[in-house]
TIRO-2110 file (N, C-alpha, C; in Angstrom, 1 decimal):
// TIRO-2110
0.8, -1.2, 0.0, N, 1, A
0.0, 0.0, 0.0, CA, 1, A
0.9, 1.3, 0.0, C, 1, A
1.8, 1.3, 0.9, N, 2, A
2.6, 2.5, 1.0, CA, 2, A
3.6, 2.8, -0.1, C, 2, A
4.0, 1.7, -0.8, N, 3, A
5.0, 1.9, -1.9, CA, 3, A
4.5, 2.8, -3.0, C, 3, A
3.2, 2.8, -3.3, N, 4, A
2.6, 3.6, -4.3, CA, 4, A
1.7, 4.7, -3.8, C, 4, A
1.4, 4.6, -2.5, N, 5, A
0.4, 5.5, -1.9, CA, 5, A
1.1, 6.7, -1.3, C, 5, A
1.0, 7.8, -2.0, N, 6, A
1.7, 9.1, -1.5, CA, 6, A
1.1, 9.7, -0.3, C, 6, A
-0.1, 9.1, 0.1, N, 7, A
-0.7, 9.7, 1.3, CA, 7, A
-0.1, 9.2, 2.6, C, 7, A
0.8, 8.2, 2.5, N, 8, A
1.5, 7.7, 3.7, CA, 8, A
3.0, 8.0, 3.5, C, 8, A
3.6, 8.4, 4.6, N, 9, A
5.1, 8.7, 4.7, CA, 9, A
5.7, 7.8, 5.7, C, 9, A
6.8, 7.1, 5.3, N, 10, A
7.5, 6.2, 6.2, CA, 10, A
8.4, 7.1, 7.2, C, 10, A
8.1, 6.9, 8.5, N, 11, A
8.9, 7.6, 9.5, CA, 11, A
9.9, 6.8, 10.3, C, 11, A
9.8, 5.5, 10.1, N, 12, A
10.8, 4.6, 10.8, CA, 12, A
10.5, 3.2, 10.7, C, 12, A
11.3, 2.4, 11.4, N, 13, A
10.9, 0.9, 11.5, CA, 13, A
11.4, 0.4, 12.8, C, 13, A
10.7, -0.6, 13.3, N, 14, A
10.9, -1.2, 14.6, CA, 14, A
12.1, -2.2, 14.5, C, 14, A
13.0, -2.1, 15.4, N, 15, A
14.1, -3.0, 15.4, CA, 15, A
14.0, -4.0, 16.5, C, 15, A
15.0, -4.4, 17.2, N, 16, A
14.9, -5.4, 18.2, CA, 16, A
14.3, -5.0, 19.5, C, 16, A
13.8, -5.9, 20.2, N, 17, A
13.3, -5.7, 21.6, CA, 17, A
14.4, -5.1, 22.4, C, 17, A
14.0, -4.3, 23.4, N, 18, A
15.0, -3.8, 24.3, CA, 18, A
14.5, -4.1, 25.7, C, 18, A
15.3, -4.9, 26.4, N, 19, A
14.9, -5.3, 27.8, CA, 19, A
13.8, -6.3, 27.8, C, 19, A
13.2, -6.4, 29.0, N, 20, A
12.2, -7.5, 29.2, CA, 20, A
10.8, -6.9, 29.3, C, 20, A
10.6, -5.6, 29.4, N, 21, A
9.2, -5.0, 29.6, CA, 21, A
8.5, -4.6, 28.3, C, 21, A
9.0, -5.0, 27.2, N, 22, A
8.3, -4.7, 25.9, CA, 22, A
8.7, -3.5, 25.2, C, 22, A
9.8, -2.9, 25.6, N, 23, A
10.3, -1.8, 24.8, CA, 23, A
11.0, -2.2, 23.5, C, 23, A
11.0, -1.3, 22.5, N, 24, A
11.6, -1.7, 21.2, CA, 24, A
12.5, -0.5, 20.8, C, 24, A
13.5, -0.9, 20.0, N, 25, A
14.3, 0.1, 19.4, CA, 25, A
13.6, 0.5, 18.1, C, 25, A
13.5, 1.8, 17.8, N, 26, A
12.9, 2.3, 16.6, CA, 26, A
14.0, 3.1, 15.9, C, 26, A
14.3, 2.7, 14.6, N, 27, A
15.2, 3.6, 13.8, CA, 27, A
14.3, 4.6, 13.1, C, 27, A
14.6, 5.8, 13.3, N, 28, A
13.7, 6.9, 12.8, CA, 28, A
14.3, 7.6, 11.6, C, 28, A
13.4, 8.1, 10.8, N, 29, A
13.7, 8.9, 9.6, CA, 29, A
13.3, 10.3, 9.7, C, 29, A
13.1, 10.8, 11.0, N, 30, A
12.7, 12.1, 11.2, CA, 30, A
13.9, 13.0, 11.5, C, 30, A
13.9, 14.3, 11.3, N, 31, A
15.0, 15.1, 11.6, CA, 31, A
15.6, 14.9, 13.0, C, 31, A
14.8, 15.0, 13.9, N, 32, A
15.2, 14.7, 15.3, CA, 32, A
14.5, 13.4, 15.7, C, 32, A
15.2, 12.4, 16.1, N, 33, A
14.6, 11.0, 16.4, CA, 33, A
13.4, 11.1, 17.3, C, 33, A
13.4, 11.9, 18.4, N, 34, A
12.3, 11.9, 19.3, CA, 34, A
11.0, 12.5, 18.7, C, 34, A
11.1, 13.1, 17.5, N, 35, A
9.9, 13.7, 16.9, CA, 35, A
9.0, 12.7, 16.3, C, 35, A
9.4, 11.4, 16.2, N, 36, A
8.6, 10.4, 15.7, CA, 36, A
7.3, 10.3, 16.5, C, 36, A
7.3, 10.6, 17.8, N, 37, A
6.2, 10.5, 18.6, CA, 37, A
5.2, 11.6, 18.5, C, 37, A
5.6, 12.7, 17.9, N, 38, A
4.8, 13.9, 17.8, CA, 38, A
3.7, 13.9, 16.7, C, 38, A
3.7, 12.9, 15.9, N, 39, A
2.7, 12.8, 14.8, CA, 39, A
1.5, 12.0, 15.2, C, 39, A
1.4, 11.5, 16.4, N, 40, A
0.3, 10.7, 16.8, CA, 40, A
0.5, 9.2, 16.5, C, 40, A
-0.6, 8.4, 16.5, N, 41, A
-0.4, 7.0, 16.2, CA, 41, A
0.1, 6.8, 14.8, C, 41, A
1.0, 5.8, 14.7, N, 42, A
1.6, 5.4, 13.4, CA, 42, A
0.9, 4.1, 12.9, C, 42, A
1.0, 3.8, 11.7, N, 43, A
0.3, 2.7, 11.1, CA, 43, A
1.3, 1.8, 10.4, C, 43, A
0.9, 0.5, 10.2, N, 44, A
1.7, -0.4, 9.5, CA, 44, A
1.6, -0.1, 8.0, C, 44, A
2.4, -0.7, 7.2, N, 45, A
2.4, -0.4, 5.7, CA, 45, A
1.0, -0.7, 5.1, C, 45, A
0.3, -1.8, 5.5, N, 46, A
-1.0, -2.1, 4.9, CA, 46, A
-2.1, -1.4, 5.6, C, 46, A
-1.8, -0.6, 6.7, N, 47, A
-2.9, 0.1, 7.4, CA, 47, A
-3.7, -0.8, 8.4, C, 47, A
-3.3, -2.1, 8.5, N, 48, A
-4.0, -3.0, 9.4, CA, 48, A
-3.7, -2.8, 10.9, C, 48, A
-2.6, -2.2, 11.2, N, 49, A
-2.2, -2.1, 12.6, CA, 49, A
-1.8, -0.7, 12.9, C, 49, A
-2.1, -0.3, 14.2, N, 50, A
-1.8, 1.0, 14.6, CA, 50, A
-0.8, 0.9, 15.8, C, 50, A
0.1, 1.9, 15.9, N, 51, A
1.1, 1.9, 17.0, CA, 51, A
1.2, 3.2, 17.6, C, 51, A
0.9, 3.2, 18.9, N, 52, A
1.0, 4.5, 19.7, CA, 52, A
2.2, 4.5, 20.6, C, 52, A
3.0, 5.4, 20.4, N, 53, A
4.2, 5.5, 21.3, CA, 53, A
3.8, 6.2, 22.6, C, 53, A
3.9, 5.6, 23.7, N, 54, A
3.5, 6.1, 25.0, CA, 54, A
4.7, 6.7, 25.8, C, 54, A
5.9, 6.3, 25.5, N, 55, A
7.1, 6.8, 26.1, CA, 55, A
8.3, 6.5, 25.2, C, 55, A
9.3, 7.4, 25.2, N, 56, A
10.5, 7.1, 24.5, CA, 56, A
11.7, 7.9, 25.1, C, 56, A
12.8, 7.4, 24.7, N, 57, A
14.1, 8.1, 25.0, CA, 57, A
15.1, 7.9, 23.9, C, 57, A
15.8, 9.0, 23.6, N, 58, A
16.7, 8.9, 22.5, CA, 58, A
17.9, 8.1, 22.9, C, 58, A
18.5, 7.4, 21.9, N, 59, A
19.8, 6.7, 22.0, CA, 59, A
20.7, 7.2, 20.9, C, 59, A
21.9, 6.7, 20.9, N, 60, A
22.9, 7.1, 19.9, CA, 60, A
22.4, 7.0, 18.5, C, 60, A
22.7, 7.9, 17.7, N, 61, A
22.3, 7.9, 16.3, CA, 61, A
20.9, 8.3, 16.0, C, 61, A
20.2, 7.7, 15.1, N, 62, A
18.9, 8.2, 14.7, CA, 62, A
17.8, 7.3, 15.3, C, 62, A
18.1, 6.7, 16.5, N, 63, A
17.1, 5.8, 17.0, CA, 63, A
16.6, 6.3, 18.4, C, 63, A
15.5, 5.6, 18.8, N, 64, A
14.9, 5.8, 20.1, CA, 64, A
14.6, 4.5, 20.7, C, 64, A
14.5, 4.4, 22.0, N, 65, A
13.9, 3.3, 22.7, CA, 65, A
12.5, 3.7, 23.1, C, 65, A
11.5, 2.9, 22.6, N, 66, A
10.1, 3.3, 22.8, CA, 66, A
9.3, 2.2, 23.5, C, 66, A
8.3, 2.7, 24.2, N, 67, A
7.3, 1.8, 24.8, CA, 67, A
6.0, 2.0, 24.0, C, 67, A
5.4, 1.0, 23.4, N, 68, A
4.2, 1.1, 22.6, CA, 68, A
3.0, 0.6, 23.4, C, 68, A
1.9, 1.3, 23.2, N, 69, A
0.7, 1.0, 23.9, CA, 69, A
0.3, -0.5, 23.5, C, 69, A
0.0, -1.3, 24.6, N, 70, A
-0.4, -2.7, 24.4, CA, 70, A
0.7, -3.7, 24.3, C, 70, A
2.0, -3.2, 24.3, N, 71, A
3.1, -4.1, 24.2, CA, 71, A
3.8, -4.1, 25.6, C, 71, A
3.7, -5.2, 26.3, N, 72, A
4.2, -5.2, 27.7, CA, 72, A
5.3, -6.3, 28.0, C, 72, A
5.7, -7.1, 27.0, N, 73, A
6.7, -8.0, 27.3, CA, 73, A
7.6, -8.2, 26.1, C, 73, A
8.8, -8.8, 26.3, N, 74, A
9.8, -9.0, 25.3, CA, 74, A
9.3, -9.8, 24.1, C, 74, A
8.5, -10.8, 24.3, N, 75, A
8.0, -11.6, 23.3, CA, 75, A
7.1, -10.8, 22.3, C, 75, A
6.2, -10.0, 22.9, N, 76, A
5.4, -9.2, 22.0, CA, 76, A
6.2, -8.2, 21.2, C, 76, A
7.2, -7.6, 21.9, N, 77, A
8.1, -6.6, 21.3, CA, 77, A
8.9, -7.3, 20.1, C, 77, A
9.4, -8.5, 20.3, N, 78, A
10.2, -9.2, 19.3, CA, 78, A
9.3, -9.5, 18.1, C, 78, A
8.0, -9.7, 18.3, N, 79, A
7.1, -10.0, 17.2, CA, 79, A
6.8, -8.8, 16.3, C, 79, A
7.2, -7.6, 16.7, N, 80, A
7.1, -6.4, 15.9, CA, 80, A
8.3, -6.0, 15.1, C, 80, A
9.4, -6.7, 15.4, N, 81, A
10.7, -6.4, 14.7, CA, 81, A
10.5, -6.4, 13.2, C, 81, A
11.0, -5.3, 12.5, N, 82, A
10.9, -5.2, 11.1, CA, 82, A
9.7, -4.4, 10.6, C, 82, A
8.7, -4.2, 11.5, N, 83, A
7.5, -3.5, 11.1, CA, 83, A
7.9, -2.0, 10.8, C, 83, A
7.4, -1.6, 9.6, N, 84, A
7.6, -0.2, 9.1, CA, 84, A
6.5, 0.7, 9.7, C, 84, A
6.9, 1.9, 10.1, N, 85, A
5.9, 2.8, 10.7, CA, 85, A
5.7, 4.0, 9.8, C, 85, A
4.4, 4.2, 9.5, N, 86, A
4.0, 5.2, 8.5, CA, 86, A
3.0, 6.2, 9.3, C, 86, A
2.9, 7.4, 8.7, N, 87, A
2.0, 8.4, 9.1, CA, 87, A
1.3, 9.0, 7.9, C, 87, A
0.0, 9.4, 8.1, N, 88, A
-0.7, 10.1, 7.0, CA, 88, A
0.1, 11.4, 6.7, C, 88, A
0.3, 11.6, 5.4, N, 89, A
1.1, 12.8, 5.0, CA, 89, A
0.4, 14.1, 5.5, C, 89, A
-0.9, 14.1, 5.6, N, 90, A
-1.6, 15.3, 6.0, CA, 90, A
-1.2, 15.7, 7.5, C, 90, A
-0.7, 14.8, 8.2, N, 91, A
-0.3, 15.1, 9.6, CA, 91, A
1.2, 15.7, 9.7, C, 91, A
1.8, 15.7, 8.6, N, 92, A
3.2, 16.2, 8.5, CA, 92, A
3.2, 17.7, 8.1, C, 92, A
4.2, 18.5, 8.6, N, 93, A
4.3, 19.8, 8.1, CA, 93, A
4.8, 19.8, 6.6, C, 93, A
4.5, 20.9, 5.9, N, 94, A
4.9, 21.0, 4.5, CA, 94, A
6.5, 21.1, 4.6, C, 94, A
7.2, 20.5, 3.7, N, 95, A
8.6, 20.6, 3.7, CA, 95, A
9.1, 22.0, 3.4, C, 95, A
10.2, 22.4, 4.0, N, 96, A
10.7, 23.8, 3.7, CA, 96, A
11.4, 23.8, 2.4, C, 96, A
11.9, 25.0, 2.0, N, 97, A
12.7, 25.2, 0.8, CA, 97, A
13.9, 24.2, 0.8, C, 97, A
14.1, 23.6, -0.3, N, 98, A
15.1, 22.6, -0.5, CA, 98, A
15.1, 21.4, 0.4, C, 98, A
13.9, 21.1, 0.9, N, 99, A
13.6, 19.9, 1.7, CA, 99, A
12.6, 19.1, 1.0, C, 99, A
12.7, 17.7, 1.0, N, 100, A
11.9, 16.8, 0.3, CA, 100, A
11.6, 15.6, 1.2, C, 100, A
10.3, 15.1, 1.1, N, 101, A
10.0, 13.8, 1.7, CA, 101, A
10.5, 12.8, 0.7, C, 101, A
11.1, 11.7, 1.2, N, 102, A
11.6, 10.6, 0.3, CA, 102, A
10.4, 10.2, -0.6, C, 102, A
9.2, 10.1, 0.0, N, 103, A
8.1, 9.6, -0.8, CA, 103, A
7.8, 10.4, -2.0, C, 103, A
8.1, 11.7, -2.0, N, 104, A
7.9, 12.6, -3.1, CA, 104, A
9.0, 12.4, -4.2, C, 104, A
10.1, 11.8, -3.9, N, 105, A
11.2, 11.6, -4.8, CA, 105, A
11.1, 10.3, -5.6, C, 105, A
10.5, 9.3, -4.8, N, 106, A
10.4, 7.9, -5.4, CA, 106, A
9.4, 8.0, -6.5, C, 106, A
9.8, 7.4, -7.7, N, 107, A
8.9, 7.4, -8.8, CA, 107, A
9.2, 8.5, -9.8, C, 107, A
10.0, 9.5, -9.4, N, 108, A
10.3, 10.6, -10.4, CA, 108, A
11.3, 10.1, -11.4, C, 108, A
11.2, 10.7, -12.6, N, 109, A
12.1, 10.4, -13.7, CA, 109, A
13.5, 11.0, -13.4, C, 109, A
14.5, 10.2, -13.6, N, 110, A
15.9, 10.8, -13.5, CA, 110, A
16.3, 11.2, -14.9, C, 110, A
16.7, 12.4, -15.0, N, 111, A
17.1, 12.9, -16.3, CA, 111, A
18.6, 13.4, -16.2, C, 111, A
19.3, 13.4, -17.4, N, 112, A
20.6, 13.9, -17.4, CA, 112, A
20.6, 15.4, -17.6, C, 112, A
21.8, 16.0, -17.6, N, 113, A
21.9, 17.5, -17.8, CA, 113, A
21.2, 18.0, -19.0, C, 113, A
21.1, 17.2, -20.1, N, 114, A
20.5, 17.6, -21.3, CA, 114, A
19.0, 17.4, -21.4, C, 114, A
18.5, 16.8, -20.3, N, 115, A
17.0, 16.5, -20.2, CA, 115, A
16.6, 15.2, -20.7, C, 115, A
17.5, 14.3, -21.1, N, 116, A
17.2, 13.0, -21.6, CA, 116, A
17.0, 12.1, -20.4, C, 116, A
15.9, 11.3, -20.5, N, 117, A
15.6, 10.3, -19.4, CA, 117, A
16.7, 9.2, -19.3, C, 117, A
17.2, 9.0, -18.0, N, 118, A
18.1, 7.9, -17.8, CA, 118, A
17.6, 6.8, -17.0, C, 118, A
16.5, 7.1, -16.2, N, 119, A
15.9, 6.1, -15.4, CA, 119, A
14.9, 6.7, -14.5, C, 119, A
14.6, 5.9, -13.4, N, 120, A
13.6, 6.3, -12.4, CA, 120, A
14.2, 6.2, -11.0, C, 120, A
13.8, 7.1, -10.1, N, 121, A
14.2, 7.0, -8.7, CA, 121, A
13.4, 5.9, -8.0, C, 121, A
14.0, 4.9, -7.5, N, 122, A
13.2, 3.8, -6.9, CA, 122, A
13.3, 3.8, -5.4, C, 122, A
14.3, 4.5, -4.8, N, 123, A
14.5, 4.6, -3.4, CA, 123, A
15.4, 5.7, -3.0, C, 123, A
15.4, 6.1, -1.8, N, 124, A
16.4, 7.0, -1.2, CA, 124, A
17.0, 6.2, -0.1, C, 124, A
18.3, 5.9, -0.2, N, 125, A
19.0, 5.1, 0.8, CA, 125, A
19.9, 6.0, 1.6, C, 125, A
20.2, 5.5, 2.8, N, 126, A
21.2, 6.1, 3.6, CA, 126, A
22.0, 5.0, 4.4, C, 126, A
23.2, 4.8, 4.0, N, 127, A
24.0, 3.7, 4.6, CA, 127, A
25.0, 4.3, 5.6, C, 127, A
24.7, 5.5, 6.1, N, 128, A
25.5, 6.1, 7.1, CA, 128, A
26.3, 7.3, 6.6, C, 128, A
26.5, 7.5, 5.3, N, 129, A
27.3, 8.6, 4.8, CA, 129, A
26.5, 9.7, 4.1, C, 129, A
25.2, 9.7, 4.3, N, 130, A
24.3, 10.7, 3.7, CA, 130, A
23.3, 10.0, 2.8, C, 130, A
22.3, 10.8, 2.4, N, 131, A
21.3, 10.2, 1.5, CA, 131, A
21.8, 10.0, 0.1, C, 131, A
21.4, 8.9, -0.5, N, 132, A
21.7, 8.5, -1.9, CA, 132, A
20.4, 8.2, -2.6, C, 132, A
20.4, 8.7, -3.9, N, 133, A
19.2, 8.4, -4.7, CA, 133, A
19.6, 7.1, -5.4, C, 133, A
18.7, 6.1, -5.3, N, 134, A
18.9, 4.8, -6.0, CA, 134, A
18.1, 4.9, -7.3, C, 134, A
18.7, 4.8, -8.4, N, 135, A
18.1, 5.0, -9.7, CA, 135, A
18.1, 3.7, -10.6, C, 135, A
17.0, 3.3, -11.0, N, 136, A
16.9, 2.1, -11.9, CA, 136, A
17.1, 2.7, -13.3, C, 136, A
18.2, 2.3, -13.9, N, 137, A
18.5, 2.8, -15.3, CA, 137, A
17.5, 2.2, -16.3, C, 137, A
17.1, 3.0, -17.3, N, 138, A
16.1, 2.6, -18.3, CA, 138, A
16.6, 1.4, -19.1, C, 138, A
17.8, 1.4, -19.5, N, 139, A
18.3, 0.4, -20.5, CA, 139, A
18.6, -1.0, -19.8, C, 139, A
18.4, -1.1, -18.5, N, 140, A
18.8, -2.3, -17.8, CA, 140, A
18.0, -2.4, -16.5, C, 140, A
18.0, -3.5, -15.8, N, 141, A
17.4, -3.6, -14.5, CA, 141, A
18.3, -3.2, -13.4, C, 141, A
19.5, -2.8, -13.8, N, 142, A
20.5, -2.4, -12.8, CA, 142, A
20.2, -1.1, -12.2, C, 142, A
20.6, -0.9, -10.9, N, 143, A
20.4, 0.4, -10.3, CA, 143, A
21.8, 1.0, -10.0, C, 143, A
21.8, 2.3, -10.0, N, 144, A
23.0, 3.1, -9.7, CA, 144, A
22.6, 4.0, -8.5, C, 144, A
23.6, 4.5, -7.8, N, 145, A
23.5, 5.4, -6.7, CA, 145, A
24.1, 6.8, -7.1, C, 145, A
23.4, 7.8, -6.7, N, 146, A
24.0, 9.2, -6.8, CA, 146, A
23.8, 9.9, -5.5, C, 146, A
24.8, 10.5, -5.0, N, 147, A
24.6, 11.3, -3.7, CA, 147, A
23.5, 12.3, -3.9, C, 147, A
22.7, 12.4, -2.9, N, 148, A
21.6, 13.4, -2.9, CA, 148, A
22.1, 14.7, -2.4, C, 148, A
22.9, 15.3, -3.2, N, 149, A
23.5, 16.6, -2.9, CA, 149, A
23.2, 17.5, -4.1, C, 149, A
23.4, 18.8, -3.9, N, 150, A
23.2, 19.8, -5.0, CA, 150, A
24.1, 19.5, -6.2, C, 150, A
25.3, 19.0, -6.0, N, 151, A
26.3, 18.7, -7.0, CA, 151, A
25.8, 17.6, -7.9, C, 151, A
25.2, 16.5, -7.4, N, 152, A
24.7, 15.4, -8.1, CA, 152, A
23.2, 15.4, -8.5, C, 152, A
22.5, 16.2, -7.8, N, 153, A
21.0, 16.4, -8.1, CA, 153, A
20.7, 17.8, -8.1, C, 153, A
21.2, 18.6, -9.1, N, 154, A
21.1, 20.0, -9.0, CA, 154, A
19.7, 20.6, -9.2, C, 154, A
18.8, 19.9, -9.9, N, 155, A
17.4, 20.4, -10.1, CA, 155, A
16.4, 19.3, -9.8, C, 155, A
15.6, 19.6, -8.8, N, 156, A
14.5, 18.7, -8.4, CA, 156, A
13.2, 19.4, -8.7, C, 156, A
12.4, 18.8, -9.6, N, 157, A
11.1, 19.4, -10.1, CA, 157, A
10.0, 18.4, -9.8, C, 157, A
9.5, 18.5, -8.5, N, 158, A
8.5, 17.6, -8.1, CA, 158, A
7.3, 17.7, -9.0, C, 158, A
6.8, 18.9, -9.2, N, 159, A
5.6, 19.1, -10.1, CA, 159, A
5.8, 18.6, -11.5, C, 159, A
7.0, 18.7, -12.0, N, 160, A
7.3, 18.2, -13.4, CA, 160, A
7.7, 16.8, -13.4, C, 160, A
7.9, 16.2, -12.2, N, 161, A
8.1, 14.7, -12.1, CA, 161, A
9.6, 14.3, -12.5, C, 161, A
10.5, 15.3, -12.4, N, 162, A
11.9, 14.9, -12.7, CA, 162, A
12.9, 15.4, -11.7, C, 162, A
14.1, 14.7, -11.7, N, 163, A
15.2, 15.1, -11.0, CA, 163, A
16.4, 15.0, -12.0, C, 163, A
17.1, 16.1, -12.1, N, 164, A
18.3, 16.1, -12.9, CA, 164, A
19.4, 15.5, -12.1, C, 164, A
20.0, 14.4, -12.7, N, 165, A
21.0, 13.6, -11.9, CA, 165, A
22.3, 13.6, -12.7, C, 165, A
23.4, 13.9, -12.0, N, 166, A
24.7, 13.7, -12.5, CA, 166, A
25.3, 12.5, -11.9, C, 166, A
25.4, 11.4, -12.6, N, 167, A
25.9, 10.1, -12.1, CA, 167, A
27.4, 10.3, -11.8, C, 167, A
27.9, 9.8, -10.7, N, 168, A
29.3, 9.8, -10.4, CA, 168, A
30.1, 8.9, -11.4, C, 168, A
31.2, 9.4, -11.8, N, 169, A
32.1, 8.6, -12.7, CA, 169, A
32.9, 7.6, -11.8, C, 169, A
32.9, 6.4, -12.3, N, 170, A
33.7, 5.4, -11.6, CA, 170, A
35.1, 5.4, -12.1, C, 170, A
36.0, 5.2, -11.1, N, 171, A
37.5, 5.1, -11.5, CA, 171, A
37.7, 3.8, -12.1, C, 171, A
38.4, 3.7, -13.2, N, 172, A
38.7, 2.4, -13.7, CA, 172, A
40.0, 1.9, -13.1, C, 172, A
40.1, 0.6, -12.8, N, 173, A
41.3, 0.0, -12.3, CA, 173, A
42.3, -0.3, -13.4, C, 173, A
43.5, -0.5, -13.1, N, 174, A
44.5, -0.7, -14.2, CA, 174, A
44.2, -1.8, -15.2, C, 174, A
43.4, -2.8, -14.7, N, 175, A
43.1, -3.9, -15.6, CA, 175, A
41.8, -3.6, -16.4, C, 175, A
41.3, -2.4, -16.3, N, 176, A
40.1, -2.0, -17.1, CA, 176, A
38.8, -2.4, -16.5, C, 176, A
38.8, -3.0, -15.3, N, 177, A
37.5, -3.3, -14.6, CA, 177, A
37.2, -2.2, -13.6, C, 177, A
35.9, -2.1, -13.3, N, 178, A
35.5, -1.1, -12.2, CA, 178, A
35.4, -1.8, -10.9, C, 178, A
END
C-alpha cells in the first residue's frame, strides 16, 4: 500500500526488543529522532495495525527506545521487529525550501543535464554517509546510486516529475575493470 500510496510517509521501522518489559528500538527517519512520537499514532504499511508511542528516550544515532501501547513483554516486542511505521502525510508539516520527503522523490524520472531520461528514482537510501538516490536505469534492470546533494542532483522538479541527476564517474582499475 505505502509503496505507491503518496498519502503515507515512512517515519521509521521497529528494530529489536530492548529489555524485558516490551520496549523496542525504533530507527527513525525524522530530523530529530524523538519527533517520531509527535505525529500521533503510526500505522503499518498495509494500514491494518496502529502503533501509539507512550514513552521514548533517544539513544545514539537516529534511534529511540520506545514503549508502545499494548506491548508489555519482550515476546510481544520481538514480534514487531521489522515493522515499518507510517503516518498520514496530512499530519506532517509542509517541507521547507530545498527539503523533500523521500516519498515525493520515489517514482520521479531521473534525467541527465541535457534533459534525456536515464531512469527512475526507486528509493532513497542512507548507509551512514548521507542520502543516496537509487536510480533504476532505463536500459537495464541495474540500479545506480547518486549522492543526494546539489552537485549530483542540481534540479528537483517535483511538479514536473523529474530530478536532474549527474551520475558519479567510476574510477577504472589498471586492468580495465570497475
